[in-house]
FIRO-454479 format. One record per atom (N, C-alpha, C): residue number from 1; residue in one letter; atom name; x, y, z. Coordinates in Angstrom, 3 decimals. Atoms other than C-alpha are relative to their C-alpha. Layout:
# residues N
{pt NUM "A" "CA" {X Y Z}}
...
***
This chain:
# residues 100
{pt 1 "M" "N" {0.855 -1.310 -0.026}}
{pt 1 "M" "CA" {-0.082 0.104 -0.061}}
{pt 1 "M" "C" {0.830 0.884 0.130}}
{pt 2 "A" "N" {-0.589 -1.067 -0.305}}
{pt 2 "A" "CA" {1.434 3.277 -0.729}}
{pt 2 "A" "C" {-0.770 1.063 -1.000}}
{pt 3 "T" "N" {0.592 -1.073 0.437}}
{pt 3 "T" "CA" {0.722 6.539 -2.270}}
{pt 3 "T" "C" {0.368 -0.003 -1.647}}
{pt 4 "R" "N" {-0.518 -0.085 1.563}}
{pt 4 "R" "CA" {0.454 6.978 -6.289}}
{pt 4 "R" "C" {0.651 0.909 -0.452}}
{pt 5 "R" "N" {-1.289 -0.685 -0.203}}
{pt 5 "R" "CA" {3.634 8.662 -6.427}}
{pt 5 "R" "C" {1.066 -0.370 -0.568}}
{pt 6 "G" "N" {-1.430 0.592 0.222}}
{pt 6 "G" "CA" {7.142 8.276 -7.912}}
{pt 6 "G" "C" {-0.429 -1.453 -1.254}}
{pt 7 "S" "N" {0.098 1.652 1.088}}
{pt 7 "S" "CA" {7.404 4.428 -9.509}}
{pt 7 "S" "C" {-0.995 -0.723 0.613}}
{pt 8 "V" "N" {0.895 0.854 -0.434}}
{pt 8 "V" "CA" {4.444 3.061 -7.449}}
{pt 8 "V" "C" {-0.839 -0.327 -1.205}}
{pt 9 "P" "N" {1.101 0.493 1.549}}
{pt 9 "P" "CA" {1.853 2.891 -10.763}}
{pt 9 "P" "C" {1.002 -0.821 -0.673}}
{pt 10 "E" "N" {-0.837 1.341 0.870}}
{pt 10 "E" "CA" {5.100 0.805 -12.447}}
{pt 10 "E" "C" {0.308 -0.952 0.547}}
{pt 11 "V" "N" {-0.295 1.164 -1.214}}
{pt 11 "V" "CA" {5.519 -1.276 -9.284}}
{pt 11 "V" "C" {-0.971 -0.726 0.011}}
{pt 12 "V" "N" {0.713 0.372 -0.924}}
{pt 12 "V" "CA" {2.324 -1.720 -7.698}}
{pt 12 "V" "C" {-1.314 -0.562 -1.203}}
{pt 13 "V" "N" {1.094 0.241 0.428}}
{pt 13 "V" "CA" {-0.450 -4.153 -9.643}}
{pt 13 "V" "C" {-0.938 0.266 0.942}}
{pt 14 "E" "N" {1.174 -0.565 -0.824}}
{pt 14 "E" "CA" {-3.597 -2.817 -8.280}}
{pt 14 "E" "C" {-0.534 -1.245 0.503}}
{pt 15 "G" "N" {0.933 0.611 -0.278}}
{pt 15 "G" "CA" {-5.171 -5.361 -6.120}}
{pt 15 "G" "C" {0.728 -1.874 -0.258}}
{pt 16 "V" "N" {-0.951 1.041 0.248}}
{pt 16 "V" "CA" {-2.269 -8.124 -7.111}}
{pt 16 "V" "C" {1.264 -0.143 1.220}}
{pt 17 "T" "N" {-1.163 -0.169 -1.037}}
{pt 17 "T" "CA" {0.895 -6.734 -5.460}}
{pt 17 "T" "C" {-0.250 0.698 1.306}}
{pt 18 "G" "N" {0.260 -0.807 -0.870}}
{pt 18 "G" "CA" {-0.878 -4.262 -3.415}}
{pt 18 "G" "C" {-0.796 1.279 -0.640}}
{pt 19 "F" "N" {1.101 -1.195 0.267}}
{pt 19 "F" "CA" {-2.689 -0.686 -3.456}}
{pt 19 "F" "C" {0.759 1.013 -0.128}}
{pt 20 "A" "N" {-0.612 -1.421 0.395}}
{pt 20 "A" "CA" {-1.611 2.399 -4.900}}
{pt 20 "A" "C" {-1.500 1.104 0.464}}
{pt 21 "C" "N" {1.394 -0.515 -0.489}}
{pt 21 "C" "CA" {-4.071 5.085 -2.959}}
{pt 21 "C" "C" {0.382 1.369 -0.361}}
{pt 22 "D" "N" {0.139 -1.051 0.195}}
{pt 22 "D" "CA" {-4.619 8.599 -3.761}}
{pt 22 "D" "C" {-0.377 1.168 1.306}}
{pt 23 "T" "N" {0.028 -0.852 -1.430}}
{pt 23 "T" "CA" {-5.947 9.831 -0.230}}
{pt 23 "T" "C" {0.066 -0.797 0.902}}
{pt 24 "R" "N" {0.061 0.658 -1.299}}
{pt 24 "R" "CA" {-6.152 8.967 3.303}}
{pt 24 "R" "C" {-1.461 -0.876 -0.103}}
{pt 25 "E" "N" {1.355 0.961 0.226}}
{pt 25 "E" "CA" {-9.669 7.506 2.744}}
{pt 25 "E" "C" {0.287 -1.035 -0.811}}
{pt 26 "T" "N" {-0.410 1.440 0.712}}
{pt 26 "T" "CA" {-8.409 5.122 -0.027}}
{pt 26 "T" "C" {0.791 -0.821 0.864}}
{pt 27 "M" "N" {-1.100 0.474 -0.783}}
{pt 27 "M" "CA" {-5.746 4.260 2.123}}
{pt 27 "M" "C" {-0.491 -0.868 1.318}}
{pt 28 "V" "N" {0.956 0.958 -0.935}}
{pt 28 "V" "CA" {-7.899 3.277 5.233}}
{pt 28 "V" "C" {-0.736 -1.004 -0.567}}
{pt 29 "E" "N" {1.115 1.214 0.592}}
{pt 29 "E" "CA" {-10.252 1.437 2.768}}
{pt 29 "E" "C" {0.989 -1.392 -0.689}}
{pt 30 "A" "N" {-1.224 1.266 0.152}}
{pt 30 "A" "CA" {-6.755 -0.542 1.168}}
{pt 30 "A" "C" {0.082 -0.936 1.018}}
{pt 31 "L" "N" {-0.178 0.581 -1.491}}
{pt 31 "L" "CA" {-5.998 -1.310 4.635}}
{pt 31 "L" "C" {-0.902 -1.244 0.441}}
{pt 32 "G" "N" {0.948 1.516 -0.221}}
{pt 32 "G" "CA" {-9.019 -3.681 5.053}}
{pt 32 "G" "C" {0.140 -0.851 -1.084}}
{pt 33 "R" "N" {-0.034 1.149 0.827}}
{pt 33 "R" "CA" {-8.331 -5.480 1.994}}
{pt 33 "R" "C" {1.426 -0.539 -0.432}}
{pt 34 "V" "N" {-0.964 0.633 0.043}}
{pt 34 "V" "CA" {-4.758 -6.383 2.578}}
{pt 34 "V" "C" {0.101 -1.437 0.007}}
{pt 35 "D" "N" {0.376 1.741 -0.352}}
{pt 35 "D" "CA" {-5.811 -9.737 4.064}}
{pt 35 "D" "C" {-0.300 -0.881 -1.408}}
{pt 36 "A" "N" {0.460 0.769 1.138}}
{pt 36 "A" "CA" {-7.100 -10.679 0.459}}
{pt 36 "A" "C" {1.294 -0.022 -0.881}}
{pt 37 "L" "N" {-1.293 0.135 1.107}}
{pt 37 "L" "CA" {-3.580 -10.245 -1.189}}
{pt 37 "L" "C" {0.541 -1.483 0.125}}
{pt 38 "D" "N" {-0.701 1.328 -0.190}}
{pt 38 "D" "CA" {-1.988 -13.611 -2.009}}
{pt 38 "D" "C" {1.627 0.202 -0.078}}
{pt 39 "P" "N" {-1.135 -0.659 -0.010}}
{pt 39 "P" "CA" {1.427 -13.328 -0.866}}
{pt 39 "P" "C" {1.127 -0.900 -1.058}}
{pt 40 "R" "N" {-0.517 0.706 1.333}}
{pt 40 "R" "CA" {2.620 -16.202 -3.829}}
{pt 40 "R" "C" {-0.090 0.640 -1.192}}
{pt 41 "A" "N" {0.329 -0.940 1.338}}
{pt 41 "A" "CA" {1.260 -13.889 -6.496}}
{pt 41 "A" "C" {1.359 1.311 0.437}}
{pt 42 "I" "N" {-1.065 -0.763 -0.294}}
{pt 42 "I" "CA" {3.412 -11.233 -4.826}}
{pt 42 "I" "C" {1.243 -0.134 -0.559}}
{pt 43 "R" "N" {-1.111 0.539 0.382}}
{pt 43 "R" "CA" {6.195 -13.115 -4.988}}
{pt 43 "R" "C" {0.623 -0.320 -1.348}}
{pt 44 "T" "N" {-0.075 0.323 1.246}}
{pt 44 "T" "CA" {5.771 -14.461 -8.107}}
{pt 44 "T" "C" {0.568 1.017 -1.028}}
{pt 45 "H" "N" {-0.008 -1.185 0.792}}
{pt 45 "H" "CA" {5.183 -11.039 -9.897}}
{pt 45 "H" "C" {1.529 0.559 0.352}}
{pt 46 "A" "N" {-1.473 -0.480 -0.516}}
{pt 46 "A" "CA" {8.529 -9.984 -7.884}}
{pt 46 "A" "C" {1.001 -0.586 -0.817}}
{pt 47 "E" "N" {-0.860 0.892 0.337}}
{pt 47 "E" "CA" {10.661 -12.822 -9.133}}
{pt 47 "E" "C" {-0.008 0.401 -1.658}}
{pt 48 "R" "N" {0.015 0.137 1.090}}
{pt 48 "R" "CA" {9.369 -12.445 -12.783}}
{pt 48 "R" "C" {0.361 1.738 -0.452}}
{pt 49 "R" "N" {-0.178 -1.187 -0.215}}
{pt 49 "R" "CA" {9.692 -8.520 -12.603}}
{pt 49 "R" "C" {1.340 0.675 0.159}}
{pt 50 "F" "N" {-1.024 -0.586 -0.334}}
{pt 50 "F" "CA" {12.629 -7.701 -10.790}}
{pt 50 "F" "C" {1.284 -1.041 0.049}}
{pt 51 "T" "N" {-1.459 0.878 -0.099}}
{pt 51 "T" "CA" {15.781 -10.399 -11.581}}
{pt 51 "T" "C" {0.656 0.894 -0.367}}
{pt 52 "P" "N" {-0.419 -0.925 0.294}}
{pt 52 "P" "CA" {18.629 -8.805 -11.978}}
{pt 52 "P" "C" {0.631 0.225 -1.372}}
{pt 53 "E" "N" {-0.412 -0.232 1.331}}
{pt 53 "E" "CA" {19.070 -9.703 -15.453}}
{pt 53 "E" "C" {-1.079 0.601 -0.534}}
{pt 54 "R" "N" {1.075 -1.320 0.575}}
{pt 54 "R" "CA" {15.578 -7.801 -16.316}}
{pt 54 "R" "C" {0.030 1.236 0.231}}
{pt 55 "M" "N" {-0.224 -1.032 -0.001}}
{pt 55 "M" "CA" {16.307 -5.123 -14.892}}
{pt 55 "M" "C" {1.443 0.644 -0.688}}
{pt 56 "V" "N" {-1.195 -0.701 0.796}}
{pt 56 "V" "CA" {19.950 -4.806 -16.552}}
{pt 56 "V" "C" {-0.574 0.303 -1.114}}
{pt 57 "D" "N" {0.356 0.063 1.356}}
{pt 57 "D" "CA" {18.079 -5.627 -19.991}}
{pt 57 "D" "C" {-0.868 1.367 -0.214}}
{pt 58 "D" "N" {0.685 -1.218 -0.159}}
{pt 58 "D" "CA" {15.690 -2.745 -19.000}}
{pt 58 "D" "C" {0.712 1.304 -0.511}}
{pt 59 "Y" "N" {-1.126 -0.976 -0.419}}
{pt 59 "Y" "CA" {18.430 -0.335 -18.127}}
{pt 59 "Y" "C" {0.844 0.123 -1.777}}
{pt 60 "L" "N" {-0.601 -0.109 1.390}}
{pt 60 "L" "CA" {20.127 -1.213 -21.555}}
{pt 60 "L" "C" {-1.094 0.645 -1.132}}
{pt 61 "D" "N" {0.975 -0.053 0.882}}
{pt 61 "D" "CA" {16.845 -0.738 -23.539}}
{pt 61 "D" "C" {-0.114 1.575 0.159}}
{pt 62 "A" "N" {0.269 -1.471 -0.411}}
{pt 62 "A" "CA" {16.214 2.611 -21.725}}
{pt 62 "A" "C" {1.445 0.921 -0.693}}
{pt 63 "Y" "N" {-1.128 -0.616 0.659}}
{pt 63 "Y" "CA" {19.746 3.611 -22.802}}
{pt 63 "Y" "C" {0.172 0.155 -0.950}}
{pt 64 "A" "N" {-0.127 0.092 1.581}}
{pt 64 "A" "CA" {20.077 2.648 -26.373}}
{pt 64 "A" "C" {-1.490 1.143 -0.710}}
{pt 65 "L" "N" {0.940 -0.891 0.255}}
{pt 65 "L" "CA" {16.688 4.488 -26.421}}
{pt 65 "L" "C" {0.428 1.382 -0.037}}
{pt 66 "A" "N" {-0.422 -0.947 -0.200}}
{pt 66 "A" "CA" {18.099 7.369 -25.018}}
{pt 66 "A" "C" {1.225 0.918 -0.933}}
{pt 67 "V" "N" {-0.808 -0.024 0.655}}
{pt 67 "V" "CA" {21.249 7.369 -27.204}}
{pt 67 "V" "C" {-0.255 -0.124 -1.499}}
{pt 68 "G" "N" {0.218 0.196 1.572}}
{pt 68 "G" "CA" {19.190 6.724 -30.583}}
{pt 68 "G" "C" {0.389 -1.235 -0.584}}
{pt 69 "D" "N" {-0.500 1.168 0.487}}
{pt 69 "D" "CA" {20.431 3.233 -30.846}}
{pt 69 "D" "C" {-1.107 -0.839 -0.618}}
{pt 70 "I" "N" {1.442 0.465 0.155}}
{pt 70 "I" "CA" {16.646 1.885 -31.042}}
{pt 70 "I" "C" {-0.953 1.171 -0.055}}
{pt 71 "D" "N" {0.911 -0.628 0.400}}
{pt 71 "D" "CA" {13.539 3.551 -32.070}}
{pt 71 "D" "C" {-1.118 -0.376 1.079}}
{pt 72 "Q" "N" {1.274 0.284 -1.046}}
{pt 72 "Q" "CA" {11.130 1.881 -29.352}}
{pt 72 "Q" "C" {1.024 -1.423 0.995}}
{pt 73 "P" "N" {-0.649 0.779 -1.024}}
{pt 73 "P" "CA" {12.119 -0.318 -26.177}}
{pt 73 "P" "C" {-0.279 -1.546 -0.675}}
{pt 74 "V" "N" {0.133 1.492 0.603}}
{pt 74 "V" "CA" {12.679 -4.201 -27.277}}
{pt 74 "V" "C" {-0.550 -0.899 1.353}}
{pt 75 "A" "N" {0.664 0.782 -0.832}}
{pt 75 "A" "CA" {11.391 -5.489 -23.914}}
{pt 75 "A" "C" {-1.261 -0.136 0.241}}
{pt 76 "L" "N" {1.054 -0.172 0.200}}
{pt 76 "L" "CA" {8.283 -6.630 -23.615}}
{pt 76 "L" "C" {-0.666 0.010 1.745}}
{pt 77 "T" "N" {0.823 0.059 -1.258}}
{pt 77 "T" "CA" {5.467 -6.286 -20.602}}
{pt 77 "T" "C" {0.436 -0.982 0.809}}
{pt 78 "V" "N" {0.014 1.372 -0.974}}
{pt 78 "V" "CA" {5.554 -8.714 -17.888}}
{pt 78 "V" "C" {-0.959 -1.187 -0.147}}
{pt 79 "D" "N" {1.094 1.152 0.552}}
{pt 79 "D" "CA" {2.149 -9.951 -18.975}}
{pt 79 "D" "C" {0.317 -0.594 -1.405}}
{pt 80 "E" "N" {-0.438 0.563 1.490}}
{pt 80 "E" "CA" {3.696 -10.384 -22.673}}
{pt 80 "E" "C" {1.013 -1.076 0.063}}
{pt 81 "R" "N" {-1.274 0.652 -0.101}}
{pt 81 "R" "CA" {6.830 -12.307 -21.323}}
{pt 81 "R" "C" {-0.868 -1.644 -0.049}}
{pt 82 "P" "N" {0.292 1.511 -0.131}}
{pt 82 "P" "CA" {6.669 -16.078 -22.074}}
{pt 82 "P" "C" {0.450 -0.666 1.456}}
{pt 83 "R" "N" {0.046 0.207 -1.614}}
{pt 83 "R" "CA" {6.303 -18.108 -18.457}}
{pt 83 "R" "C" {0.871 -1.316 -0.109}}
{pt 84 "G" "N" {-0.522 1.459 -0.511}}
{pt 84 "G" "CA" {8.448 -21.225 -17.055}}
{pt 84 "G" "C" {1.720 0.368 -0.119}}
{pt 85 "P" "N" {-1.101 0.296 0.091}}
{pt 85 "P" "CA" {11.950 -21.808 -16.868}}
{pt 85 "P" "C" {0.724 -0.213 -1.460}}
{pt 86 "T" "N" {-0.514 0.011 1.012}}
{pt 86 "T" "CA" {12.504 -22.723 -20.202}}
{pt 86 "T" "C" {-0.524 0.746 -0.970}}
{pt 87 "A" "N" {0.670 -0.925 1.187}}
{pt 87 "A" "CA" {10.663 -20.039 -22.001}}
{pt 87 "A" "C" {0.861 0.950 -0.758}}
{pt 88 "P" "N" {-0.633 -1.320 0.544}}
{pt 88 "P" "CA" {12.545 -17.936 -24.428}}
{pt 88 "P" "C" {0.192 1.274 0.264}}
{pt 89 "R" "N" {0.197 -1.281 -0.400}}
{pt 89 "R" "CA" {13.450 -14.493 -23.532}}
{pt 89 "R" "C" {0.141 0.845 -1.216}}
{pt 90 "P" "N" {0.173 -0.619 1.294}}
{pt 90 "P" "CA" {12.900 -11.860 -26.087}}
{pt 90 "P" "C" {1.471 0.831 -0.057}}
{pt 91 "L" "N" {-1.097 -0.109 0.002}}
{pt 91 "L" "CA" {15.806 -10.376 -27.701}}
{pt 91 "L" "C" {0.352 1.586 0.603}}
{pt 92 "R" "N" {-0.386 -1.267 -0.613}}
{pt 92 "R" "CA" {17.484 -7.053 -25.950}}
{pt 92 "R" "C" {0.703 0.905 -1.165}}
{pt 93 "A" "N" {-0.237 -1.124 0.999}}
{pt 93 "A" "CA" {18.384 -3.899 -27.677}}
{pt 93 "A" "C" {1.285 -0.250 -0.674}}
{pt 94 "R" "N" {-1.418 0.553 0.291}}
{pt 94 "R" "CA" {22.217 -5.381 -28.126}}
{pt 94 "R" "C" {-0.172 -0.934 -1.108}}
{pt 95 "E" "N" {-0.087 1.288 1.152}}
{pt 95 "E" "CA" {21.041 -8.763 -29.847}}
{pt 95 "E" "C" {-0.886 0.491 -0.992}}
{pt 96 "A" "N" {0.462 -0.539 1.086}}
{pt 96 "A" "CA" {18.448 -6.640 -31.975}}
{pt 96 "A" "C" {0.632 0.355 -0.962}}
{pt 97 "R" "N" {-0.632 -0.796 1.083}}
{pt 97 "R" "CA" {20.933 -4.420 -33.537}}
{pt 97 "R" "C" {1.021 -1.055 -0.770}}
{pt 98 "S" "N" {-0.728 1.085 0.936}}
{pt 98 "S" "CA" {23.177 -7.306 -34.198}}
{pt 98 "S" "C" {-0.339 -1.087 -1.125}}
{pt 99 "A" "N" {0.956 0.800 0.965}}
{pt 99 "A" "CA" {20.547 -9.520 -35.761}}
{pt 99 "A" "C" {-0.507 0.747 -1.252}}
{pt 100 "G" "N" {0.679 -0.545 1.239}}
{pt 100 "G" "CA" {19.088 -7.156 -37.821}}
{pt 100 "G" "C" {0.959 0.596 -1.080}}
***
């Protein structure tokens, strides 16, 4: 549970990993729903979204975008990524440039 500022909207999946609140009233209301959050779903989301490899790849894409090496990010959103330990990972900025 956090205020909807900074990176909170990018990190919190509403009702799955927590609640992004705008007012004290919505925080009080969200506090009553905290027990409905599934700790396994929160952990699964964190493991998929915040691995060191994923974060490095996302930073490389952001830097490549900033210096004009690519026109758009290569990374997929968490919901678009294949699931499972054997799922292929998407091409990253460096790989996309060398493959193209």
